[in-house]
C-alpha positions in Angstrom: -29.6 38.7 5.5 -29.3 41.4 2.9 -26.0 42.9 1.9 -26.4 46.0 4.0 -27.1 43.9 7.1 -24.1 41.8 6.3 -21.7 44.7 6.0 -23.1 46.2 9.2 -22.5 42.9 11.0 -18.9 42.5 9.9 -16.5 43.9 12.5 -12.9 43.5 13.6 -13.1 40.7 16.2 -10.4 40.6 18.9 -11.4 37.6 21.0 -12.2 34.1 19.7 -13.8 31.0 21.2 -11.6 27.8 21.1 -14.0 26.1 18.6 -12.5 24.9 15.3 -13.9 26.2 12.1 -15.9 23.6 10.2 -14.3 22.4 6.9 -17.5 23.1 5.0 -17.5 26.8 6.2 -13.9 27.2 5.4 -14.4 25.7 1.9 -17.4 28.0 1.3 -15.3 31.1 2.4 -12.4 30.2 0.1 -14.8 29.6 -2.8 -16.1 33.2 -2.3 -12.5 34.4 -2.3 -11.8 32.5 -5.5 -14.5 34.6 -7.2 -13.2 37.9 -6.0 -12.4 40.3 -8.9 -8.9 41.5 -9.7 -7.3 43.8 -12.3 -7.3 42.1 -15.7 -8.5 38.9 -13.8 -4.8 38.2 -12.9 -5.8 36.9 -9.3 -2.2 37.7 -8.1 -2.7 36.1 -4.7 -2.1 33.0 -2.5 -3.9 32.2 0.7 -2.1 30.1 3.3 -4.2 28.3 5.8 -2.5 28.2 9.3 -4.3 25.8 11.6 -1.7 23.4 13.2 -0.1 24.4 16.5 3.4 24.6 15.2 2.5 27.0 12.4 0.2 29.0 14.6 3.1 29.5 17.0 5.4 30.7 14.2 2.7 33.1 13.0 2.1 34.4 16.5 5.7 35.5 16.6 5.0 37.8 13.7 2.2 39.6 15.6 2.6 39.1 19.3 -0.7 40.1 20.8 -2.7 38.2 23.5 -6.0 38.6 21.6 -4.5 37.3 18.4 -3.5 34.1 20.1 -7.1 33.3 20.8 -8.0 32.5 17.2 -8.3 28.8 16.3 -6.9 29.4 12.8 -5.4 32.1 10.5 -5.2 32.8 6.8 -2.2 34.6 5.4 -3.1 36.5 2.3 -0.1 37.1 0.0 0.4 39.2 -3.1 2.3 37.4 -5.9 4.1 40.4 -7.4 5.2 38.6 -10.5 1.5 38.0 -11.4 0.0 41.4 -10.5 -1.2 43.7 -13.2 0.8 47.0 -13.7 -1.0 50.0 -15.2 0.8 51.8 -18.1 1.9 54.5 -15.7 3.7 51.9 -13.5 1.0 51.6 -10.7 1.0 48.1 -9.3 -2.5 46.7 -8.5 -1.5 43.8 -6.2 -2.5 45.7 -3.0 -5.9 46.6 -4.5 -6.5 43.1 -5.6 -5.6 41.5 -2.3 -7.8 44.0 -0.5 -10.8 43.0 -2.6 -10.2 39.3 -2.0 -9.7 39.7 1.7 -12.9 41.6 2.1 -14.7 38.9 0.2 -13.2 36.5 2.8 -14.3 38.6 5.7 -17.8 39.1 4.4 -18.2 35.4 3.6 -17.0 34.5 7.1 -19.5 36.9 8.6 -22.3 35.4 6.5 -21.3 32.0 7.9 -21.5 33.2 11.5 -17.7 33.5 11.9 -15.5 36.5 12.9 -12.4 38.0 11.4 -10.0 40.9 11.7 -7.6 42.5 9.2 -4.1 42.3 10.7 -1.7 44.4 8.7 0.6 45.6 11.5 2.7 42.4 11.6 6.3 41.6 10.9 6.0 40.7 7.2 9.7 39.9 6.8 9.6 37.4 9.7 6.4 35.9 8.3 8.1 35.4 5.0 11.1 33.8 6.7 9.0 31.6 9.1 7.0 30.1 6.2 9.7 30.0 3.6 7.9 32.2 1.1 9.6 32.9 -2.2 11.0 36.3 -3.3 7.9 37.2 -5.4 5.4 36.6 -2.6 4.6 39.3 -0.1 2.5 38.4 3.0 0.1 41.4 3.0 -2.6 40.5 5.6 -3.2 38.0 8.3 -6.8 37.1 9.0 -7.6 35.4 12.2 -10.8 33.3 11.7 -13.1 31.7 14.2 -16.2 32.1 16.4 -16.4 35.5 18.2 -15.9 35.6 22.0 -16.4 39.3 22.0 -19.3 41.5 20.9 -19.3 44.1 18.1 -19.0 47.7 19.3 -21.0 50.4 17.6 -19.4 51.5 14.4 -18.6 55.2 13.9 -19.1 56.2 10.3 -19.0 59.5 8.5 -22.3 60.9 7.1 -23.0 60.1 3.5 -22.6 63.7 2.5 -19.0 63.6 3.9 -18.0 60.8 1.6 -20.0 61.5 -1.6 -19.7 64.7 -3.6 
């Protein structure tokens, strides 16, 4: 599939089959993440794989939604604030860098026949506490990962002349 087909096929999945993700596919996805660009190539991120039942239950407390509990595994994408690049005017780039890396993750998963969803509306403080994350690490995104049990709904997108001037 070409890149345009890939981005058209990626969607926010909210129902997953109870099939485990193959190690080979997960390894491939994480290798794609490893090559994501970042400001000054700092790579200020850490990705936590959450796949055992105890850790999944802890993470589900941070985002208590029925659909979320259907995922066979999750990835917590964290910003390492002491490693992020800071522009001369004080702008921190950790949020930009993690967004690039997470979208690499989501697109690689789609290419592998898997589904994902960006989850940002979770209790980050509870997540940090549940997983004993250090002060410099901010959990920014949770990505459920697995085989879709739902179907993509048509995407509404602005016309090209509304986004390009």
